[in-house]
N, CA and C of each residue as an Amber inpcrd file, in Angstrom:
protein
   255
   0.8480000  -1.1800000   0.0000000   0.0000000   0.0000000   0.0000000
   0.8870000   1.2340000   0.0000000   0.5020000   2.2070000  -0.7800000
   1.2940000   3.4180000  -0.8980000   1.1600000   4.3350000   0.2980000
   2.0100000   5.3500000   0.2970000   2.0350000   6.2940000   1.4200000
   0.7880000   7.1730000   1.4470000   0.2590000   7.5360000   0.2870000
  -0.9020000   8.4320000   0.2720000  -2.1460000   7.8150000   0.8930000
  -2.5270000   6.5840000   0.5320000  -3.6920000   6.0020000   1.2080000
  -3.4770000   5.8470000   2.7120000  -2.2770000   5.5050000   3.1050000
  -1.9730000   5.3550000   4.5260000  -2.0930000   6.7000000   5.2390000
  -1.5860000   7.7510000   4.6080000  -1.6750000   9.0900000   5.1860000
  -3.1350000   9.5410000   5.2940000  -3.9130000   9.2400000   4.2590000
  -5.3240000   9.6070000   4.2610000  -6.0580000   8.8960000   5.4010000
  -5.7490000   7.6180000   5.5920000  -6.3720000   6.8540000   6.6620000
  -5.9710000   7.3930000   8.0330000  -4.6980000   7.7430000   8.1590000
  -4.2090000   8.2960000   9.4260000  -4.9350000   9.6010000   9.7490000
  -5.1080000  10.4490000   8.7460000  -5.8280000  11.7100000   8.9570000
  -7.2950000  11.4740000   9.2930000  -7.9130000  10.5120000   8.6360000
  -9.3180000  10.1990000   8.9010000  -9.4950000   9.6890000  10.3280000
  -8.5870000   8.8390000  10.7820000  -8.6660000   8.3270000  12.1480000
  -8.4190000   9.4340000  13.1740000  -7.5040000  10.3410000  12.8810000
  -7.2450000  11.4720000  13.7830000  -8.4790000  12.3710000  13.8560000
  -9.1340000  12.5770000  12.7330000 -10.3740000  13.3520000  12.6920000
 -11.4210000  12.6970000  13.5840000 -11.5740000  11.4130000  13.4560000
 -12.5520000  10.6750000  14.2580000 -12.2200000  10.7360000  15.7420000
 -10.9640000  10.6090000  16.0530000 -10.5240000  10.6660000  17.4480000
 -10.8990000  12.0080000  18.0700000 -10.6710000  13.0910000  17.3300000
 -11.0240000  14.4230000  17.8310000 -12.5370000  14.5810000  17.9970000
 -13.3030000  14.1440000  16.9930000 -14.7600000  14.2730000  17.0790000
 -15.3270000  13.4760000  18.2480000 -14.8320000  12.2630000  18.4220000
 -15.3420000  11.4100000  19.4980000 -15.0180000  11.9730000  20.8800000
 -13.9190000  12.6820000  20.9900000 -13.5110000  13.2310000  22.2850000
 -14.0850000  14.6120000  22.5490000 -14.6160000  15.2460000  21.5210000
 -15.1460000  16.5960000  21.6570000 -16.4080000  16.6050000  22.5130000
 -16.4660000  17.5120000  23.4560000 -17.6420000  17.6420000  24.3200000
 -18.8890000  17.9980000  23.5080000 -18.7140000  18.6970000  22.4120000
 -19.8510000  19.0880000  21.5640000 -20.4250000  17.9140000  20.7940000
 -19.6500000  16.8550000  20.6160000 -20.0690000  15.7490000  19.7570000
 -20.2650000  14.4310000  20.4960000 -20.4880000  14.4640000  21.7840000
 -20.5790000  13.2120000  22.5460000 -21.7870000  12.3660000  22.1700000
 -22.8160000  12.9770000  21.6100000 -23.9910000  12.2010000  21.2240000
 -24.0780000  11.9710000  19.7220000 -23.0780000  12.3830000  19.0000000
 -23.0630000  12.1890000  17.5550000 -22.9780000  10.7030000  17.2450000
 -23.8870000  10.1760000  16.4360000 -23.8450000   8.7480000  16.1120000
 -22.5410000   8.3590000  15.4110000 -22.1160000   7.1420000  15.6520000
 -20.8760000   6.6320000  15.0700000 -20.9160000   6.7140000  13.5490000
 -22.0520000   6.4200000  12.9510000 -22.1720000   6.4800000  11.4880000
 -21.9020000   7.8870000  10.9710000 -22.3260000   8.8930000  11.7170000
 -22.1100000  10.2860000  11.3130000 -20.6330000  10.6480000  11.4680000
 -20.0210000  10.2280000  12.5620000 -18.5850000  10.4730000  12.7610000
 -17.8030000   9.8230000  11.6240000 -18.1380000   8.5780000  11.3210000
 -17.4510000   7.8560000  10.2450000 -17.5790000   8.6070000   8.9230000
 -18.7820000   9.0350000   8.5910000 -19.0110000   9.7420000   7.3270000
 -18.2710000  11.0770000   7.2870000 -18.3080000  11.8230000   8.3750000
 -17.6230000  13.1290000   8.4070000 -16.1140000  12.9920000   8.2360000
 -15.5940000  11.8540000   8.6460000 -14.1410000  11.6550000   8.5720000
 -13.7140000  10.8750000   7.3370000 -14.6560000  10.5670000   6.4600000
 -14.3010000   9.9640000   5.1850000 -14.4610000   8.4560000   5.0790000
 -15.0400000   7.8190000   6.0730000 -15.2800000   6.3810000   5.9950000
 -16.6600000   6.1430000   5.3990000 -16.7790000   5.1600000   4.5360000
 -18.0660000   4.8770000   3.9000000 -18.8830000   3.8660000   4.6840000
 -18.2410000   3.1300000   5.5800000 -18.9290000   2.0990000   6.3510000
 -18.6230000   2.2520000   7.8390000 -19.6500000   2.3580000   8.6700000
 -19.4150000   2.4580000  10.1120000 -18.6910000   1.2290000  10.6780000
 -18.9880000   0.0530000  10.1600000 -18.3180000  -1.1440000  10.6860000
 -16.8360000  -1.1600000  10.3050000 -16.5220000  -0.7150000   9.1040000
 -15.1220000  -0.6220000   8.6830000 -14.3940000   0.4080000   9.5530000
 -15.0530000   1.5300000   9.7930000 -14.4990000   2.5720000  10.6530000
 -14.2170000   2.0230000  12.0510000 -15.1660000   1.2920000  12.6090000
 -15.0080000   0.7230000  13.9460000 -13.8060000  -0.2120000  14.0130000
 -13.6560000  -1.0760000  13.0180000 -12.5150000  -2.0030000  12.9910000
 -11.1920000  -1.2560000  12.8610000 -11.1460000  -0.2690000  11.9980000
  -9.9110000   0.5060000  11.8080000  -9.5320000   1.2780000  13.0710000
 -10.5220000   1.8660000  13.7230000 -10.2630000   2.6320000  14.9390000
  -9.7080000   1.7140000  16.0220000 -10.3460000   0.5770000  16.2180000
  -9.8840000  -0.3620000  17.2440000  -8.4890000  -0.8840000  16.9110000
  -8.2290000  -1.1380000  15.6470000  -6.9060000  -1.6040000  15.2390000
  -5.8200000  -0.5590000  15.4260000  -6.1600000   0.6890000  15.1870000
  -5.1680000   1.7640000  15.2830000  -4.8950000   2.1890000  16.7210000
  -5.9490000   2.2280000  17.5560000  -5.8070000   2.7880000  18.8910000
  -5.9760000   1.7650000  20.0200000  -6.2150000   0.5280000  19.6740000
  -6.3560000  -0.5580000  20.6590000  -7.3880000  -0.2360000  21.7360000
  -8.4430000   0.4420000  21.3390000  -9.5430000   0.7450000  22.2490000
 -10.8120000   0.8740000  21.4240000 -11.9280000   0.6770000  22.0670000
 -13.2010000   0.7990000  21.3620000 -13.6370000   2.2550000  21.3030000
 -14.5910000   2.5160000  20.4440000 -15.1230000   3.8720000  20.3260000
 -15.7940000   4.3090000  21.6210000 -16.5380000   3.4180000  22.2360000
 -17.2120000   3.7850000  23.4850000 -16.2140000   4.0420000  24.6070000
 -15.1240000   3.2740000  24.6510000 -14.0860000   3.5110000  25.6580000
 -13.4180000   4.8610000  25.4240000 -13.1620000   5.1960000  24.1810000
 -12.5510000   6.4880000  23.8490000 -13.4420000   7.6310000  24.3260000
 -14.7490000   7.5030000  24.0560000 -15.6890000   8.5250000  24.5030000
 -15.7480000   8.5940000  26.0280000 -15.7270000   7.4360000  26.6850000
 -15.7630000   7.4080000  28.1420000 -14.5470000   8.1260000  28.7160000
 -13.3830000   7.8790000  28.1570000 -12.1700000   8.5480000  28.6170000
 -12.2900000  10.0600000  28.4620000 -12.8530000  10.4850000  27.3430000
 -13.0190000  11.9220000  27.0970000 -14.0270000  12.5200000  28.0760000
 -15.1030000  11.7900000  28.3470000 -16.1130000  12.2760000  29.3020000
 -15.5390000  12.4190000  30.7020000 -14.6070000  11.5620000  31.0430000
 -13.9880000  11.6130000  32.3650000 -12.8850000  12.6580000  32.4420000
 -12.8440000  13.5120000  31.4250000 -11.9140000  14.6410000  31.3950000
 -10.4540000  14.2530000  31.2170000 -10.2020000  13.0430000  30.7780000
  -8.8200000  12.6920000  30.4670000  -8.4900000  13.3710000  29.1500000
  -7.3270000  13.9440000  29.0740000  -6.9660000  14.6470000  27.8480000
  -6.5780000  13.6570000  26.7730000  -6.7100000  14.0750000  25.5490000
  -6.3740000  13.2210000  24.4210000  -4.8940000  12.8550000  24.4590000
  -4.0650000  13.7380000  24.9680000  -2.6360000  13.4460000  25.0310000
  -2.3360000  12.3020000  26.0000000  -3.1550000  12.1300000  27.0310000
  -2.9270000  11.0590000  28.0030000  -3.3440000   9.7020000  27.4650000
  -4.3240000   9.6600000  26.6070000  -4.8720000   8.3900000  26.1510000
  -3.8580000   7.5360000  25.4010000  -3.1230000   8.0730000  24.4280000
  -2.1560000   7.2090000  23.7480000  -1.1290000   6.5840000  24.6890000
  -0.7570000   7.2630000  25.7620000   0.1880000   6.6930000  26.7120000
  -0.3720000   5.4350000  27.3540000  -1.6770000   5.3780000  27.5220000
  -2.3020000   4.2160000  28.1380000  -2.3270000   3.0240000  27.1940000
  -2.2230000   3.2770000  25.8890000  -2.3340000   2.1760000  24.9440000
  -1.0380000   1.9320000  24.1660000   0.0760000   2.4130000  24.6920000
   1.3430000   2.2370000  23.9900000   1.7010000   0.7730000  23.8060000
   1.2260000  -0.0960000  24.6540000   1.5200000  -1.5140000  24.5360000
   0.7570000  -2.1950000  23.4160000  -0.0430000  -1.4470000  22.6960000
  -0.8370000  -2.0140000  21.6040000   0.0570000  -2.4660000  20.4620000
  -0.3630000  -3.4810000  19.7300000   0.4400000  -3.9250000  18.5900000
   0.4950000  -2.8240000  17.5280000   1.5060000  -2.8340000  16.6810000
   1.6260000  -1.8120000  15.6570000   0.4320000  -1.8470000  14.6870000
   0.1030000  -0.6870000  14.1830000  -1.0090000  -0.5790000  13.2390000
  -0.6020000  -1.2160000  11.9230000  -1.4430000  -2.0890000  11.4100000
  -1.1990000  -2.7120000  10.1010000  -2.3880000  -2.4500000   9.2250000
  -2.1400000  -1.9370000   8.0570000  -3.2140000  -1.6690000   7.0950000
  -3.1500000  -2.7400000   6.0900000
């Protein structure tokens, strides 16, 4: 896989991570988050997110609701296996 698709996916996942953690978007449906960030399928988005960040979407939102900063979250999942596309 080339660098451009990988970069696009990385940006899409970062977009989703920000939306899911945003206090303004806590009730935004997963399908809407996926679409806004460029994913055509919510299930594909869910699998990619879990593979990239080693956490579920609901866990990510829970962490954000508990006021943990986004910068702290990756430190908690550093033991995750490397992302493979």
